C-alpha positions as CSV (number, residue, x, y, z in Angstrom):
1,M,125.9,35.0,35.0
2,P,122.4,35.8,37.0
3,V,123.0,35.8,40.7
4,A,120.5,33.6,42.0
5,R,118.0,35.3,44.6
6,E,115.9,35.2,47.7
7,P,111.7,34.3,47.0
8,D,111.2,37.2,49.0
9,D,113.6,39.7,47.3
10,A,112.2,38.1,43.5
11,A,108.8,38.8,44.7
12,T,109.4,42.6,45.4
13,E,111.1,42.7,42.3
14,V,108.4,41.7,40.0
15,V,106.1,43.9,42.2
16,E,108.2,47.0,41.6
17,L,108.3,45.8,37.9
18,A,104.4,46.2,37.6
19,K,104.4,49.2,39.1
20,R,107.1,50.6,36.7
21,H,105.3,49.0,33.7
22,A,102.0,50.8,34.6
23,A,103.7,54.1,34.7
24,L,105.0,53.6,31.3
25,R,102.1,52.6,29.6
26,L,100.4,55.7,31.1
27,A,103.2,58.1,29.9
28,A,102.7,56.4,26.4
29,S,99.0,57.7,26.2
30,L,100.3,61.0,26.4
31,P,99.3,63.1,23.2
32,D,103.3,64.5,23.5
33,A,105.0,61.6,24.4
34,D,108.6,61.0,23.8
35,V,108.3,57.4,22.2
36,G,112.4,57.4,21.5
37,S,112.7,57.7,25.6
38,L,109.8,55.4,26.7
39,L,111.3,52.6,23.7
40,D,114.6,52.5,25.4
41,A,113.2,52.4,28.9
42,A,110.9,49.2,27.6
43,F,114.0,48.0,26.4
44,A,115.4,48.6,29.8
45,E,112.6,47.0,31.9
46,L,112.6,43.9,29.8
47,E,116.3,43.0,29.9
48,A,115.7,43.4,34.3
49,A,112.7,40.7,33.3
50,I,114.8,38.4,31.4
51,G,117.5,38.9,34.4
52,L,114.7,37.7,37.0
53,L,113.8,34.5,34.5
54,A,116.8,33.4,34.5
55,A,118.0,33.8,38.3
56,P,116.6,30.5,39.1
57,L,118.7,29.0,36.3
58,A,121.6,30.6,37.7
59,S,122.1,27.6,40.1
60,G,121.2,25.1,37.6
61,D,123.3,22.6,35.5
62,Q,126.5,24.4,35.0
63,A,126.4,22.3,31.7
64,G,123.7,23.4,30.3
65,S,124.9,26.7,30.8
66,R,128.2,26.2,28.7
67,Q,125.9,24.9,26.1
68,A,124.1,27.6,25.5
69,E,126.4,30.3,25.5
70,S,128.2,28.2,23.1
71,D,125.1,28.3,20.9
72,A,125.1,31.6,21.4
73,S,128.5,32.6,19.9
74,E,128.1,30.4,17.2
75,R,124.8,32.4,16.5
76,R,127.0,35.7,16.8
77,L,129.8,34.1,14.2
78,L,127.2,33.6,11.9
79,R,125.4,36.8,12.0
80,A,128.9,38.7,11.3
81,A,129.8,35.8,8.6
82,F,126.7,36.7,6.9
83,T,127.2,40.6,7.8
84,D,130.5,41.4,6.6
85,A,130.8,38.6,3.9
86,P,132.2,40.2,0.9
87,V,129.9,39.0,-1.7
88,A,126.0,40.5,-1.6
89,L,123.6,38.5,0.1
90,F,120.0,38.9,0.3
91,L,117.8,36.6,2.9
92,L,114.2,36.4,1.1
93,A,111.0,34.6,2.4
94,R,109.6,32.4,-0.4
95,D,107.2,35.1,-1.8
96,G,110.6,37.3,-3.0
97,T,109.7,39.6,0.1
98,V,113.4,41.0,1.7
99,L,114.1,39.7,5.3
100,R,118.0,40.9,5.3
101,V,120.6,42.3,3.7
102,N,124.4,42.5,4.5
103,K,126.6,45.4,4.1
104,A,127.7,44.4,0.8
105,A,124.2,44.3,-0.8
106,A,123.3,47.4,0.5
107,E,126.3,49.2,-1.0
108,L,125.3,47.7,-4.0
109,I,121.3,49.2,-4.2
110,G,123.2,52.3,-2.4
111,S,121.2,52.6,0.6
112,K,121.0,51.5,4.4
113,P,120.7,47.8,4.8
114,G,117.4,48.3,6.9
115,Y,116.1,50.5,3.7
116,A,115.2,46.6,1.6
117,T,113.9,45.0,4.6
118,G,109.9,44.5,3.9
119,R,109.9,45.0,0.4
120,A,110.1,43.3,-2.4
121,F,113.3,41.8,-4.3
122,T,111.5,42.7,-7.6
123,T,111.6,46.2,-6.7
124,F,115.9,46.5,-7.1
125,V,115.2,44.3,-10.6
126,D,115.2,46.1,-13.6
127,L,112.0,47.1,-14.8
128,S,112.1,45.0,-17.7
129,G,113.1,42.1,-16.3
130,R,110.6,41.9,-12.9
131,A,108.0,39.0,-14.6
132,A,110.7,36.8,-15.5
133,F,112.6,37.0,-12.6
134,Q,109.8,36.5,-10.8
135,T,108.5,33.4,-12.5
136,Q,112.2,32.1,-12.0
137,L,112.7,32.8,-8.3
138,N,109.0,31.1,-7.7
139,A,110.5,28.3,-9.6
140,I,113.4,27.8,-7.6
141,A,111.3,27.8,-4.3
142,R,108.8,25.5,-5.6
143,S,111.8,22.6,-6.6
144,G,113.9,23.1,-3.4
145,R,117.0,23.3,-5.8
146,S,119.5,25.8,-6.0
147,G,119.7,27.8,-9.5
148,K,121.4,30.5,-11.0
149,V,119.5,33.8,-12.7
150,R,121.2,36.2,-14.5
151,C,119.0,39.9,-14.5
152,G,119.6,43.5,-14.3
153,L,119.5,45.0,-10.8
154,L,119.2,49.0,-9.9
155,G,122.7,49.7,-8.5
156,S,123.7,52.5,-6.8
157,S,125.5,53.6,-10.2
158,G,122.6,52.8,-12.5
159,P,121.3,49.4,-14.0
160,A,123.9,46.3,-14.4
161,V,123.4,43.1,-15.3
162,F,124.7,40.4,-12.4
163,E,124.6,36.9,-12.2
164,L,122.6,35.5,-9.1
165,A,123.0,32.3,-7.3
166,I,119.6,32.0,-5.4
167,G,119.4,28.5,-3.2
168,P,116.8,27.5,-0.4
169,V,117.9,27.9,3.3
170,S,116.5,25.6,5.5
171,V,115.6,26.6,9.1
172,S,113.7,23.8,11.4
173,G,114.1,21.4,8.6
174,D,111.4,23.9,6.8
175,N,112.6,25.2,3.2
176,D,111.2,28.5,4.2
177,R,114.0,31.0,3.3
178,L,115.8,32.1,0.2
179,M,119.4,33.5,0.0
180,V,120.4,35.0,-3.1
181,A,124.1,35.7,-3.9
182,I,125.7,38.0,-6.2
183,G,129.1,36.8,-8.0
184,N,132.2,38.7,-7.0
185,S,133.1,40.0,-10.0
186,A,130.0,42.1,-10.3
187,Q,130.2,43.3,-6.6
188,A,133.9,44.1,-6.9
189,A,133.1,46.7,-9.6
190,V,130.0,48.2,-7.7
191,G,132.7,48.4,-4.6
192,K,135.1,49.9,-6.7
193,A,132.6,52.6,-7.8
194,A,131.5,53.5,-4.3
195,V,135.3,53.7,-3.0
196,T,136.6,56.2,-5.6
197,G,133.4,58.3,-5.1
198,G,132.2,57.8,-9.0
199,A,128.0,57.5,-9.5
200,G,127.8,54.9,-6.4
201,A,129.2,56.9,-4.1
202,K,126.1,58.2,-2.6
203,K,125.9,61.2,-0.5
204,P,123.4,61.7,2.3
205,A,120.3,63.4,1.1
206,A,119.1,66.5,2.9
207,R,115.9,66.3,4.6
208,S,112.6,67.6,3.2
209,K,111.4,70.7,4.2
210,K,107.9,69.5,5.2
211,A,110.1,66.7,6.8
212,R,111.7,69.4,9.4
213,A,107.7,70.4,10.1
214,T,106.8,67.3,12.0
215,S,105.8,67.8,15.6
216,N,108.7,66.6,17.0
217,G,111.3,67.8,15.1
218,G,112.0,64.7,12.8
219,A,111.0,62.5,9.7
220,T,108.8,59.2,11.2
221,E,108.5,56.2,9.8
222,N,105.7,53.4,9.5
223,R,107.5,50.1,10.5
224,G,104.1,47.9,9.8
225,G,103.9,47.9,6.5
226,T,105.3,46.1,3.4
227,G,105.0,48.7,0.6
228,D,106.6,50.1,-2.5
229,G,109.1,52.4,-0.6
230,V,106.3,55.1,-0.5
231,I,107.5,58.4,1.2
232,T,105.2,60.5,1.6
233,A,105.1,64.2,2.7
234,T,102.5,65.8,5.2
235,G,104.7,67.8,7.4
236,G,106.8,65.1,7.8
237,A,108.2,62.1,6.0
238,T,106.4,58.7,6.5
239,S,108.4,55.7,4.9
240,N,106.1,52.9,4.3
241,G,108.1,49.4,4.9
242,E,109.9,47.7,7.3
243,A,112.8,49.4,7.9
244,D,115.9,49.9,10.0
245,R,116.3,52.7,13.1
246,G,118.0,54.2,11.0
247,G,115.6,55.9,8.5
248,G,112.9,54.3,6.1
249,R,114.7,55.6,3.0
250,P,117.5,55.1,0.8
251,E,120.3,56.4,2.4
252,P,124.2,56.3,1.4
253,A,126.0,53.1,3.1
254,S,128.9,53.4,4.8
255,G,132.4,54.0,3.6
256,G,133.6,55.5,0.2
257,D,136.4,58.5,0.2
258,P,135.8,61.0,3.2
259,R,136.9,64.2,1.8
260,A,134.6,63.4,-1.7
261,R,131.6,63.1,0.1
262,P,131.3,66.4,1.6
263,A,132.4,68.4,-1.6
264,G,129.7,66.3,-3.4
265,A,127.2,67.0,-0.7
266,V,128.2,70.7,-1.2
267,Q,127.9,70.5,-5.0
268,A,124.6,68.7,-5.0
269,I,123.0,71.6,-2.6
270,T,124.6,74.0,-5.1
271,Q,122.8,72.7,-7.7
272,R,119.5,72.6,-6.0
273,M,120.0,75.8,-5.2
274,D,120.5,76.9,-8.8
275,L,117.5,75.3,-10.1
276,V,115.5,76.9,-7.3
277,T,117.0,80.6,-8.9
278,A,116.7,79.4,-12.3
279,M,112.4,79.2,-11.9
280,T,111.8,81.9,-9.8
281,R,113.6,83.9,-12.9
282,L,111.6,82.4,-15.3
283,L,108.7,82.8,-13.2
284,L,109.2,86.6,-12.6
285,E,110.8,87.9,-16.2
286,N,107.0,86.6,-17.6
287,E,105.6,89.8,-17.7
288,N,102.4,88.7,-19.8
289,F,102.2,85.6,-17.4
290,S,100.5,82.6,-19.6
291,E,99.6,79.5,-17.6
292,S,100.1,76.7,-20.3
293,M,103.1,78.5,-21.7
294,T,104.8,79.1,-18.1
295,L,104.1,75.2,-17.5
296,Q,106.0,73.9,-20.2
297,R,109.1,76.0,-19.5
298,C,109.3,75.1,-16.2
299,A,108.9,71.6,-17.0
300,R,111.3,72.1,-19.6
301,L,113.9,72.8,-16.9
302,L,112.8,70.5,-14.3
303,A,113.5,67.3,-17.2
304,G,116.7,69.1,-18.2
305,E,118.4,69.5,-14.6
306,L,116.8,66.5,-12.7
307,S,117.2,64.0,-16.1
308,S,113.5,62.9,-15.8
309,W,109.9,62.8,-17.2
310,V,107.8,65.5,-16.5
311,I,104.0,64.9,-16.4
312,V,102.0,68.2,-15.6
313,D,98.2,67.6,-14.7
314,L,95.9,70.5,-14.0
315,A,92.9,70.7,-12.2
316,R,89.7,71.7,-15.0
317,R,86.1,72.1,-13.4
318,G,86.8,69.7,-11.1
319,Q,88.5,66.7,-12.9
320,L,92.0,66.6,-13.2
321,R,93.2,66.9,-16.9
322,R,96.7,66.2,-18.4
323,Q,98.4,68.8,-20.1
324,F,101.4,67.7,-21.2
325,V,104.4,65.4,-20.9
326,I,108.2,66.8,-21.2
327,G,111.1,64.0,-21.4
328,P,114.1,63.1,-23.1
329,E,114.9,63.7,-26.8
330,G,115.5,60.9,-29.0
331,P,114.0,58.7,-32.0
332,G,110.5,57.9,-31.4
333,L,110.4,59.5,-27.9
334,A,108.0,62.7,-29.7
335,G,105.3,60.2,-30.2
336,L,105.9,58.5,-27.1
337,K,104.9,62.0,-25.4
338,D,102.2,62.8,-27.5
339,S,100.4,59.4,-26.3
340,A,101.5,60.0,-22.8
341,A,99.7,63.3,-22.9
342,S,96.6,62.4,-24.3
343,L,96.0,60.6,-21.6
344,N,94.2,61.9,-18.2
345,P,95.2,60.6,-15.1
346,M,93.0,57.7,-13.9
347,P,91.2,57.7,-10.5
348,G,93.8,55.5,-8.5
349,S,96.8,56.6,-10.1
350,L,99.5,58.0,-8.4
351,P,99.0,62.0,-9.7
352,H,95.4,61.5,-9.5
353,T,95.8,60.4,-5.4
354,V,98.4,63.2,-4.5
355,H,95.7,65.7,-5.9
356,E,92.6,63.9,-3.7
357,S,95.2,64.1,-0.8
358,G,97.2,66.9,-1.4
359,Q,100.0,64.9,0.2
360,A,103.2,65.0,-1.9
361,V,104.8,61.3,-2.6
362,L,108.4,59.9,-3.6
363,I,108.6,56.0,-4.7
364,A,112.6,55.7,-4.8
365,H,111.7,52.5,-6.3
366,A,108.5,51.4,-7.5
367,D,107.7,47.8,-7.2
368,D,103.9,48.8,-9.3
369,A,104.2,49.3,-12.6
370,G,100.3,50.6,-13.0
371,I,101.5,53.5,-10.8
372,L,100.9,56.4,-13.2
373,G,98.5,54.3,-14.8
374,P,97.8,52.9,-17.9
375,G,99.6,54.2,-21.6
376,P,98.7,53.5,-25.0
377,G,97.7,50.2,-25.5
378,D,96.9,49.4,-21.8
379,I,100.9,49.0,-21.4
380,P,101.7,50.6,-17.9
381,L,102.7,54.2,-18.7
382,L,105.2,53.8,-15.9
383,M,106.9,50.7,-18.3
384,M,106.1,52.9,-21.6
385,L,108.6,55.8,-20.0
386,G,111.2,53.2,-18.5
387,T,110.9,54.5,-15.4
388,T,111.5,53.2,-12.1
389,S,111.9,56.0,-9.7
390,V,109.0,58.7,-9.4
391,L,108.0,61.5,-7.6
392,S,104.5,63.3,-7.3
393,V,103.8,67.0,-5.5
394,P,100.5,68.8,-5.6
395,I,100.9,72.2,-7.1
396,T,99.0,73.8,-3.8
397,D,99.4,77.3,-2.6
398,G,97.8,75.7,0.7
399,D,95.0,77.3,-0.1
400,S,94.0,75.7,-3.5
401,R,95.1,73.0,-5.7
402,Y,95.9,73.6,-9.1
403,G,96.9,70.3,-10.1
404,V,100.2,68.1,-10.0
405,L,103.5,67.8,-11.0
406,T,104.9,64.3,-11.5
407,L,108.6,63.4,-11.8
408,A,109.4,60.1,-13.6
409,R,113.3,58.7,-13.7
410,Q,114.5,56.3,-16.0
411,A,116.8,53.3,-14.2
412,D,119.8,54.6,-15.8
413,H,120.3,57.3,-13.4
414,K,120.1,57.7,-9.4
415,H,116.8,56.9,-7.8
416,F,115.0,60.1,-6.7
417,D,115.5,60.4,-2.5
418,I,113.4,62.8,0.3
419,A,116.0,65.9,-1.3
420,D,114.7,65.5,-4.9
421,L,111.0,65.8,-2.7
422,G,111.8,68.9,-0.9
423,L,112.8,70.6,-4.2
424,V,110.3,69.8,-6.6
425,E,107.4,70.6,-3.7
426,E,109.3,74.0,-3.4
427,L,108.8,74.3,-7.1
428,G,105.4,72.6,-7.1
429,E,104.4,76.2,-4.7
430,Q,106.0,78.5,-6.6
431,L,104.4,76.9,-9.3
432,A,101.3,77.8,-7.2
433,L,101.5,81.3,-6.4
434,A,102.3,81.9,-9.6
435,I,99.2,80.9,-11.2
436,R,97.4,82.0,-8.0
437,V,98.6,85.2,-8.8
438,D,98.1,85.0,-12.5
439,H,94.1,84.0,-11.4
440,L,94.2,87.1,-9.4
441,F,95.0,89.7,-11.8
442,R,92.9,87.8,-14.5
443,R,90.1,88.2,-12.3
444,R,90.8,91.7,-11.6
445,S,91.6,92.7,-15.3
446,E,87.9,91.1,-16.5
447,I,86.1,93.2,-13.6
448,A,88.2,96.4,-14.6
449,D,86.8,96.0,-18.5
450,A,83.4,95.2,-17.7
451,L,83.3,98.2,-14.9
452,Q,85.1,100.4,-17.6
453,A,83.1,99.2,-20.2
454,S,79.7,99.8,-18.3
455,L,81.5,103.3,-17.9
456,L,81.5,104.1,-21.7
457,P,78.8,104.2,-24.4
458,R,78.6,101.2,-26.4
459,H,78.1,103.4,-29.8
460,M,78.1,106.9,-30.7
461,P,74.8,108.0,-31.4
462,E,74.0,109.8,-34.8
463,I,74.3,113.7,-34.9
464,A,73.2,115.3,-38.2
465,G,75.7,117.5,-39.7
466,V,78.9,116.1,-38.1
467,E,81.2,113.3,-37.3
468,L,82.2,112.2,-34.3
469,A,84.6,109.6,-33.0
470,A,85.5,108.6,-29.6
471,V,88.9,106.8,-27.7
472,Y,89.6,105.6,-24.4
473,V,93.3,104.4,-23.8
474,A,93.8,102.8,-20.2
475,A,97.0,103.8,-19.0
476,T,100.0,101.1,-19.2
477,D,100.7,100.6,-15.1
478,G,98.5,98.2,-14.1
479,V,94.6,96.7,-14.0
480,E,93.5,99.4,-11.8
481,I,89.9,100.6,-13.1
482,G,90.6,104.0,-15.1
483,A,88.2,106.8,-13.7
484,D,87.8,108.7,-17.5
485,F,84.3,108.9,-19.6
486,Y,82.8,110.4,-22.3
487,D,79.0,110.7,-23.6
488,A,77.3,111.9,-26.2
489,Y,73.1,112.9,-25.3
490,R,70.1,114.5,-26.4
491,T,69.8,118.8,-24.8
492,P,66.5,120.0,-25.5
493,G,67.9,122.2,-28.7
494,G,70.7,119.7,-29.7
495,W,73.4,117.2,-28.6
496,G,75.8,117.0,-25.9
497,L,79.1,115.8,-25.2
498,S,81.4,115.4,-22.4
499,V,84.5,113.8,-21.2
500,G,85.6,113.8,-17.4
501,D,88.6,112.5,-15.3
502,V,88.3,111.3,-11.7
503,C,91.0,111.9,-9.1
504,G,92.2,107.9,-8.9
505,K,91.7,104.9,-9.9
506,G,89.2,101.4,-8.8
507,E,86.3,100.7,-7.6
508,E,85.6,103.6,-5.8
509,A,86.6,106.2,-8.4
510,A,84.7,104.0,-11.0
511,A,81.6,104.8,-8.2
512,V,82.1,108.7,-8.8
513,T,82.6,108.6,-12.3
514,A,79.2,106.5,-13.1
515,A,77.8,109.3,-10.6
516,A,79.2,112.0,-12.5
517,R,78.2,110.7,-15.7
518,H,74.5,109.8,-15.3
519,A,74.4,113.4,-13.5
520,I,75.2,115.3,-16.4
521,R,73.3,113.5,-19.0
522,V,69.9,113.6,-17.1
523,I,70.4,117.1,-16.1
524,A,71.2,117.9,-19.6
525,H,67.8,116.0,-21.1
526,D,66.1,119.6,-19.5
527,N,68.7,122.2,-19.4
528,A,70.9,123.5,-22.3
529,D,73.1,125.6,-20.4
530,P,76.1,123.9,-19.5
531,A,76.8,126.2,-16.4
532,A,73.7,125.2,-14.9
533,V,74.0,121.1,-15.9
534,L,78.0,121.1,-14.0
535,A,76.3,123.1,-11.1
536,G,73.7,120.0,-10.9
537,A,76.0,117.7,-11.1
538,N,78.3,119.4,-8.7
539,K,75.7,119.5,-6.0
540,I,74.8,115.8,-6.7
541,L,78.2,114.9,-6.1
542,L,78.3,116.4,-2.9
543,A,74.7,115.1,-1.6
544,E,76.0,111.5,-2.1
545,E,79.2,112.0,-0.1
546,L,81.3,109.6,-2.3
547,S,84.6,108.7,-1.3
548,G,86.2,108.1,-4.8
549,G,87.6,111.7,-5.4
550,F,87.0,114.7,-7.2
551,V,85.8,115.2,-11.2
552,T,86.9,117.6,-13.7
553,A,84.9,117.6,-16.7
554,S,84.8,119.5,-20.2
555,I,80.9,119.5,-22.0
556,A,80.2,121.5,-25.4
557,H,76.4,121.7,-26.0
558,L,75.7,122.0,-30.0
559,E,73.1,123.6,-32.1
560,W,72.8,124.9,-35.5
561,R,72.1,128.2,-35.9
562,G,71.8,129.7,-39.1
563,G,74.3,127.2,-41.3
564,T,76.6,127.2,-38.5
565,L,77.2,125.5,-35.5
566,H,77.1,127.4,-32.1
567,V,78.9,125.4,-29.1
568,A,78.7,126.6,-25.7
569,L,81.6,125.5,-23.3
570,G,81.3,124.5,-19.9
571,S,84.3,123.4,-17.9
572,A,84.9,122.3,-14.3
573,G,88.5,122.2,-13.7
574,H,89.2,120.4,-16.6
575,P,91.9,121.4,-19.6
576,S,90.5,124.1,-22.1
577,A,88.9,122.2,-25.5
578,A,90.7,122.9,-28.5
579,V,89.2,124.2,-32.0
580,I,91.0,123.4,-35.1
581,R,90.3,125.7,-37.8
582,S,90.6,124.2,-41.2
583,D,93.1,126.2,-42.4
584,G,95.3,125.0,-39.3
585,R,94.7,127.5,-36.9
586,V,94.3,125.9,-33.5
587,Q,92.5,127.6,-30.7
588,L,92.0,127.2,-26.9
589,P,88.9,128.8,-25.6
590,G,89.9,127.7,-22.1
591,G,89.4,125.9,-19.4
592,G,88.6,127.1,-15.8
593,G,86.2,126.3,-12.8
594,L,86.5,124.3,-10.0
595,P,86.2,120.0,-9.8
596,L,82.8,118.7,-9.0
597,G,82.3,117.5,-5.7
598,L,84.9,120.2,-3.8
599,D,82.5,123.0,-3.2
600,A,78.7,123.9,-3.1
601,D,79.6,127.3,-4.5
602,A,81.6,126.4,-7.1
603,E,81.1,128.3,-11.0
604,P,82.2,126.4,-14.0
605,G,84.0,128.7,-16.6
606,T,82.0,128.9,-19.5
607,H,82.9,130.2,-23.4
608,E,81.5,129.9,-26.5
609,V,82.5,129.0,-30.0
610,T,81.1,128.7,-33.5
611,L,82.2,126.1,-36.1
612,N,81.9,126.2,-40.2
613,R,82.1,123.1,-42.2
614,G,85.8,121.6,-42.2
615,D,86.5,122.9,-38.5
616,I,87.1,120.1,-35.6
617,L,86.3,120.2,-31.7
618,F,88.6,118.4,-29.9
619,L,87.8,117.3,-26.0
620,Y,90.4,115.4,-24.2
621,T,91.2,114.8,-20.5
622,D,94.6,115.3,-18.8
623,G,96.2,112.2,-19.1
624,L,97.1,113.8,-22.9
625,T,98.6,116.7,-21.8
626,Q,101.0,115.0,-18.4
627,A,102.0,112.2,-20.6
628,R,105.7,112.5,-20.4
629,G,108.4,111.9,-22.7
630,R,111.8,110.0,-23.0
631,D,113.6,113.1,-22.4
632,R,110.8,114.0,-19.4
633,T,109.3,116.5,-21.3
634,Y,105.2,116.7,-21.1
635,F,102.8,116.5,-24.6
636,Q,101.2,119.8,-23.5
637,A,103.9,121.6,-24.9
638,R,103.6,120.0,-28.2
639,L,99.8,120.0,-28.6
640,S,99.0,122.9,-30.2
641,D,101.3,121.8,-33.1
642,E,100.3,118.3,-33.5
643,L,96.7,119.5,-33.4
644,A,97.1,122.0,-36.4
645,G,99.0,119.1,-38.5
646,L,95.8,117.3,-38.4
647,A,93.4,119.9,-39.2
648,G,90.7,118.7,-41.5
649,S,91.4,114.9,-40.9
650,D,88.6,112.6,-40.6
651,P,87.7,112.2,-36.9
652,Y,89.0,108.2,-36.8
653,Q,92.2,109.4,-38.9
654,F,92.9,112.1,-36.3
655,E,92.2,109.9,-33.3
656,A,94.3,107.0,-34.7
657,A,97.1,109.4,-35.4
658,M,97.1,111.2,-32.0
659,R,97.8,107.9,-30.8
660,R,100.0,107.0,-32.6
661,T,102.0,110.0,-32.0
662,L,101.7,109.6,-28.1
663,F,102.9,106.0,-28.1
664,E,105.8,107.2,-29.8
665,F,106.2,110.1,-27.5
666,T,106.1,108.4,-24.3
667,A,107.5,104.9,-25.8
668,G,104.6,102.9,-25.2
669,D,104.5,104.3,-21.3
670,L,101.5,106.1,-20.3
671,I,101.2,106.8,-16.8
672,D,97.2,108.0,-17.0
673,D,94.2,107.1,-19.1
674,I,93.4,109.2,-22.0
675,T,90.1,109.9,-23.2
676,M,89.4,111.9,-26.8
677,M,86.8,113.2,-28.4
678,V,87.0,114.3,-32.1
679,L,83.7,116.1,-33.7
680,R,84.1,117.8,-37.4
681,V,81.7,120.1,-38.5
682,G,80.1,119.4,-42.0
683,D,77.3,120.6,-43.9
684,S,74.3,122.4,-42.3
685,P,71.2,120.0,-42.3
686,E,67.7,121.0,-43.5
687,R,65.9,120.1,-40.7
688,P,66.4,119.7,-36.7
689,A,68.7,117.1,-35.8
690,R,67.2,114.0,-34.5
691,A,68.2,110.4,-33.6
692,S,67.4,108.0,-36.5
693,G,69.0,105.0,-35.5
694,P,72.1,103.5,-32.6
695,E,75.2,104.4,-35.2
696,R,76.0,106.6,-37.9
697,R,77.9,105.9,-41.2
698,D,80.1,108.6,-42.8
699,R,80.8,109.1,-46.6
700,S,83.3,106.8,-46.2
701,G,80.7,103.7,-45.0
702,R,82.3,103.6,-41.8
703,A,80.1,103.7,-38.8
704,G,80.2,106.4,-35.9
705,S,82.8,105.1,-33.6
706,T,83.5,104.7,-29.8
707,T,87.0,102.4,-28.9
708,T,88.4,101.2,-26.3
709,V,92.3,101.0,-25.7
710,R,93.6,98.9,-23.2
């Protein structure tokens, strides 16, 4: 009993108590206040205040004290009887809100006792029977008479039908409480499942990665609300709802085989690691990334491994659009999937909220049937899918939000827990990174295609007396912008052809390519001498001081002379042009010279040849000669033999045959871009060549061709 104090001592203690109270309030206002320690200190001061208030009564009536002790003892006895009763007991408010549960009830729903506190009791009722149960509960509350109700409860081992005895509890003469008791036979079955380590023997869930990232190193709880049991991941896990101090999420009740629990926990962790590994392998093995196909494959993996419906919504032009819904197989479910997939998430629905906030949400027991929005016929989608546990995570890489991944689990499976939330968050981040990389590569590929197209002529001009075809084949090792070019242009005495290659790839190399191509074209407009044209292009590249690398080039200026085609060749460090005579002889006049952009005094190599009807002039870049076969040999060693076999061929057939031969030789692995130009001599024109249109057609009806192959 409290010891009576002198008045002066009591006054001193009150002053000291006030000082300590002010100090605690000041400490609580600090940004990094340790709330737990402050709460313990506040409880200690509260006990001290109780002692001060009780002290004057110490010398009072001893009979009253004994009566108070008797009342306290009786309350402890009643509390112990409620807590340890072998029957599951729920104490409810008149509106059905859970006020308290005993150990057996917590074991029944597979959680700590504090998890259910503050939630509607219907949260633990099977979805299809919630409306009917709520009506029966209200009827009992209004009548004040006890009753029995049969309904399905979402127990730790799945849904099961129980008989519930419900009756009013009078406090101070008012029937403002309801007691729900579950029959012994049903409870015994659940208890057996928990002891034997079956489906009801739940294991502690690992905390979400996000929950570990809180400033105080742990998860936080919001005890002020009475929501649906929502856990949001915002750097820490937050449980919305009245909860015990042990945690605001479903956790296993104490008990069960201590040897089985660790083994089950290890198995669960192993399964989650296997799922992450399988998802990573799926993303890495997808060489030709297709966003839609990859998401579907990932969704099927999640649906199978986590026994759930999977809903994928992606952001399209600022709006969240449903892409597909994947779930269990069975009669009539295919139509349900299609119907659900046709409905975009509405504002206020869980996926829409998660996308707007960027915060993951876990609803272990969904009380609001409309959380996923309306389904076909305005029936809540949650009810259409027959699900009671939902989690939804943003598909985000931290900078951009690409959509939402939502999982919903049916009542016959264990509800989602915080470990499931952390797992799906991690998978959502992996998906977001895969989508981000895909968008990046797609954009780079589009830019590369656009820049490459700007470096090549859109079509070949008509040149009197010859047939002409050209092709650009991109390397297979990436999406870098190629540095090859080719062109056909007018010269004072006829026409000119050019091919070239820049040392390097990418935007800087593309700038050098453009400068070289246009310099050759402009200078050749007034000068038919290949050596002078290449020397002028060299000066321009040196003057511009471009950093994209040097250029090798080969040009051929064409002029008809007395029924034969005279060709003046110029080379700046480029492989020799090839002449394939109509009788199959192959001649390589030679290359020579130094690349453009290296030395101001560089002199190009020059050669002259005469072509007759049926002869072929072949210009190419070094990607052709340096192509490597599976036997590690180079294509240059067999170039002459391949060219001889194509003597007299149509230019289009010529370049197509060369491409097929190259792909067979390299097994499709081209280490460098390849450019080829093929010219076959026809009949001598009766008058000087002139440009008569943007493109020509040969005798077979095909137009003059320029081709790009990527």
